[in-house]
N, C-alpha and C positions, 0 to 999 in steps of 0.2 A: 504494499500501500503506498511508503513511503516514496519510494521510485517513483510512481504516478503523482505523486503529490508537487510535483513541480514542471520545469522543463525538461528534464531529463530526454526522457523518451521522444520528443518532437526533434532531438536532435544526435540521436542516437547513431543514424548512417555516418555522421561527421568523426566520430570519434570510436566507432567500435573495432578499426584495425590501431588505436595507439596502444605502445607498448606495458604502458603503465599509468596507473591511476585508478580511483576507486569507484569513481561517476564515469568511466568513459563507455563501463558495455552495464549490461544490465545486474550482472551478478545473481542471475538465477539459478546456477549451475548446482552450486551444491544446495541449495535448496529442494531442487526438483529430482535430484541424486539419492536422497535421504528421504525422498517421499514426502518429504514436508507440505510443499505446492504440488498439484501436478499442472499438467502441459497445458490442460484445459484450462485448468482457472488462471492460469499466466493469459493464454489467448483470450480467453472471455474479459480478463483486465487491462489487455489490450484495445480490445471491442470499446470499451469501457471511455476508457481514453479519449480513445479516435470519435467519440460521440458527444463528450462533455468538452473534448479541448481542439482538438486539430485531427488533421489525418494528413501525412504524406509520407515522403518514403522514406522516415526514419522509421514509423510503426511498421510500415511493410516491412521492414526487415526485420524487425523484432518478431513479426509473427512469422517472418520466412525462414529465420533461425530456428525457432520451438516448431515449425515444420519439418524441418531439418533434421533435426534432434531426431522426432517422432519415424520419420523415415528409417534409419539406423535403427532403432527397436522393432519396427518390423522386417526389417532388412536381416538382422538377427535372427529373429524367429523361422525366417525362411534359408537362412546360410548354415545353423544347428553349428556342428563342430566346426565344418570350414572356414568359419572367422575367426579362428585360431591356426588356422594351416596355412605351412608357407608359403605354397603354393595359391592361397585364397581363393576367391571365385571363378576367377579364370584359370586354374590349375595350371599354371605354368611358372615356372620358376624364375625369379628374378636372378640376375646377378651379383652374387653376395658373399662375403666372406666374415669370418671371426678371426677378430683379430685380438684377443682381449686387454692391450693397452688403447687400443683405441675409444674401446665401447669402457672402460673406468674412465678417458681422459673425459667425455661427454656426460657420461654422469657427475664425473668432478669440478666441471667448470674448466676444464683444463684444456682445452682442444686451440687451434691455431688460430682461431675465428673468436675474437674478442664477444660480440653480438652474442654468439652460443654460451657464450661462456656467460652474459649476464644473467642470460635467460634461464640456465642450467642452474645458477647459483641460487636466482631467487625462487625456484620453485623448489631447490634443499632446503632455503628456509623456510618460506611461507608455504608450501604443500598446494602453490595457485601459480597460474600462471595466465597468460590471455592468450587469445583463440590464436589469435596470430604469432605471437614468441611461440606457441604449440607447433605449430607448422613449420615454423622454419627450425626449430630444432629437429622436429621430426625427419623433415629433407636431408640435415646437415648427415643425419646418422645413415639414412639409405642413399645418397647421393654422393657426400664429399667424405664420409667416411667410410662408404661400402657395407654396412653391417646388415644384418639379419631384423629386418623390421620389426621382427616380435619380440627383442630383446628391448626395443626403442620403449613398445607396448607396454612390457612388462612394469618394465621401469616405472614408466606415467600412472602404470596401477598401483603400483607400491606409493609414488609419494603425492597423489593427485586429491586434493580433499573433495574435491567432487568428481569423484572419479566412477562413470556410470562404463558398463561392459560394453553395451553395444556403444556410443557413442567415441568410446577410445578406442577399440579395433576396429569399427570402420572408419574411422578416420583415420586409421593408419593405413589399413588398406587400402585408402583413396590413396594416402602420400605415396606410399610401394609400388603403387600399380597393379595392385593383385585383386582389386575391386571389381565392382561391377562397372565402371566408369569406365567405356571405348576408349577416350582422350589416352587413357594410362595414365603413368606415374605426373607427380608434381616436382617441379626441381624450383626451390626457391632462391634464389642467386641472393647469395649472403649480404656481397658488395653492394646491390641496389637495394635490396631493405634496409642497410642500413643505412645508406644516404636515403632513402626513402622517409622510413622510421626513427630513425635517430639520428640524424644529422650534422647534431652539436655532442653528440655520447652522453649526454644526461642521464639516459637509461644506460647501457654502458657503464658508467663511472658510477652512479647510483651501486649498481650492482658486481662491482669491481672487475665487472668484464676483461682487462687488462694484464688483471695482478699472473696469471699466467699459462702463457701462449707460447711453451718452448717446444710442445710436442710435435715431433716428424711424422710426417704419413710415406716415410721410404720404409715401412718397413713389408716384411717379405710374407706370401701366404706360408701356412702350413702346408702341410702333406695333402694333398686327396681339396684342397680347398683352390680359387672357389667353387660352390656348387650352384 
């Protein structure tokens, strides 16, 4: 109710991709994950706000994101155990490897990428990161580090206070390109994301993303990798 008491819903579209801040997104996810509020209740609240206050692209996007979350619920029911399968819905193996020090660096926020480090530091400290931050971190693990997407999904499961089975694993499949999206995986260019969403390094400095970036990526695969 507090979220809908002011102008925040009417500006959601312009702030939803910000990396930091309490009011940049709805913060419904934890309440939804714990069953404190249903997606239907949240959707109805948006409609009520539209009726009483304003209907614009921002209120549309709140409803869209709620529907996107519900889509993953239904998708998980249909997918069953394949939601957790390496080959996912497409039944094709992504080119990947497993180099322990790379995964450890990603988890600990000590990759060569300051923005990713800041994201992981925030996650490990607070148990929460924004949707944009999740996409950037997931893309780094899959594309820059070349690791098995399931390890990233499992780490998010361990750390996130708003963890939701369907949304977490479905979105990781989406990034890894093994979900139902015919366009394949998603690669978020880290330099571009940094320039767009943290141009003055405010977020990176806040979460000490530059503290440890000495990890090298010139490691060799173990025998029988990649798979």
